[in-house]
C-alpha positions as CSV (number, residue, x, y, z in Angstrom):
1,M,101.9,98.7,72.1
2,H,105.4,98.0,72.2
3,F,107.9,100.6,72.8
4,Q,111.6,99.3,72.1
5,S,113.9,102.0,73.5
6,V,112.4,103.4,76.5
7,K,115.0,105.9,77.9
8,G,113.6,109.3,77.4
9,R,110.4,108.3,76.0
10,S,108.0,108.7,78.8
11,R,106.1,111.9,77.5
12,E,105.7,110.0,74.3
13,I,104.7,106.7,75.9
14,L,102.0,108.4,78.2
15,K,100.7,110.2,75.4
16,A,100.1,107.1,73.4
17,I,98.4,105.2,76.1
18,L,96.2,108.3,76.5
19,Q,95.0,108.2,73.0
20,T,93.7,104.8,72.9
21,P,90.1,104.5,72.4
22,E,89.6,102.4,75.4
23,V,91.0,105.3,77.6
24,S,90.2,108.5,75.5
25,S,86.5,107.5,75.6
26,C,86.5,107.5,79.3
27,D,84.8,110.6,81.0
28,R,87.1,113.3,82.1
29,K,87.4,112.6,85.6
30,T,88.5,108.8,84.8
31,V,91.0,110.3,81.8
32,L,92.5,112.2,84.7
33,L,93.0,109.7,87.1
34,L,94.4,107.3,84.6
35,R,97.0,110.2,83.2
36,L,98.2,110.4,86.9
37,V,98.6,106.7,87.5
38,C,100.1,105.8,84.0
39,E,102.4,108.7,84.3
40,E,103.8,107.5,87.8
41,I,104.2,103.8,86.5
42,V,105.8,104.7,83.1
43,M,108.2,107.2,84.7
44,N,109.3,104.6,87.3
45,I,110.1,102.2,84.5
46,T,111.7,104.8,82.2
47,S,113.7,105.8,84.8
48,Y,114.4,102.7,87.1
49,A,113.7,99.4,85.4
50,Y,117.1,99.2,83.3
51,P,119.8,100.9,85.9
52,D,122.5,98.9,84.0
53,G,122.4,101.3,81.1
54,S,120.6,99.1,78.7
55,D,117.7,100.5,76.8
56,G,114.9,98.0,77.4
57,F,111.6,97.8,76.1
58,L,107.9,98.3,77.5
59,D,104.8,96.7,76.4
60,V,101.3,98.3,77.2
61,D,97.9,96.6,76.6
62,V,94.9,98.4,77.5
63,E,91.5,96.5,77.6
64,A,88.4,98.0,77.8
65,H,85.6,95.4,79.4
66,A,82.0,96.1,80.3
67,D,82.8,96.9,83.8
68,R,86.5,97.9,84.0
69,L,89.5,99.2,82.2
70,V,92.3,97.1,82.3
71,I,96.1,98.3,81.5
72,R,98.9,96.0,81.8
73,F,102.4,97.4,81.6
74,S,105.3,94.5,81.1
75,D,108.9,95.2,80.9
76,G,112.3,93.3,81.0
77,G,114.0,95.5,83.6
78,V,115.4,94.2,86.9
79,P,112.7,92.1,89.0
80,F,111.0,94.6,90.9
81,N,107.5,94.0,92.8
82,P,106.4,97.3,93.9
83,L,103.7,95.8,95.9
84,E,106.1,94.5,98.4
85,Q,107.7,98.0,99.2
86,P,106.4,99.2,102.5
87,P,104.0,102.0,102.5
88,P,105.0,105.6,102.9
89,D,104.4,107.2,106.5
90,T,102.3,109.7,105.3
91,K,101.9,111.3,109.0
92,L,105.5,112.4,108.8
93,S,106.1,116.0,107.4
94,W,107.5,116.1,103.7
95,Q,110.9,117.3,105.2
96,L,111.1,114.1,107.4
97,R,109.8,111.5,104.5
98,H,112.0,109.1,102.7
99,I,112.1,109.5,98.9
100,G,110.2,107.2,97.2
101,G,107.0,105.1,97.7
102,L,104.7,107.7,97.6
103,G,103.7,107.1,93.5
104,I,102.9,103.0,94.1
105,F,101.0,104.2,97.3
106,L,98.9,106.5,94.8
107,V,98.3,104.1,92.5
108,L,97.2,101.5,95.0
109,K,94.9,104.1,96.4
110,K,93.3,105.2,93.1
111,M,92.9,101.9,91.1
112,D,90.1,99.3,92.0
113,A,92.8,96.6,91.4
114,V,96.5,96.3,91.3
115,R,98.8,93.2,90.6
116,Y,101.9,92.3,90.0
117,A,104.0,89.1,88.5
118,Y,107.1,88.0,87.3
119,V,106.7,86.1,84.3
120,D,109.0,84.8,81.5
121,H,111.7,87.1,82.6
122,K,109.1,90.3,82.5
123,N,107.7,92.5,85.4
124,V,104.0,92.4,84.6
125,L,102.0,95.4,86.5
126,T,98.3,95.5,85.8
127,V,96.3,98.1,87.2
128,E,92.2,97.8,86.8
129,K,89.6,100.7,87.1
130,M,85.8,100.0,87.4
131,K,83.6,101.9,85.2
132,D,81.2,104.2,86.7
133,E,77.5,103.1,86.4
134,K,75.7,105.5,84.3
């Protein structure tokens, strides 16, 4: 999926991801988890990837494999590797915590694999969720 002009479109983008056959065919628990993870990633991209005021793009690829679901987010925003950010101190009370960092912490905890690369002037964040054995 290609979204040209991402500002103010986070809900539309999230809805499109969740409606793909690969995601919508997952069990309810997995869909809810993917909603949470994708919402965090999409919100960060639409809010922070283009700080210069440009209204960039976001490409999302969703792939279902026999054993896992893979979602790849690619944007042309400023280079930013969320995996290099220090983890939040979850032992501090919420009043003392710094803003930021909890979203990627959540993504890392809930997904089975998370990878980042900067390729061809694009941020590429890939998340994977293993399918439950039935």
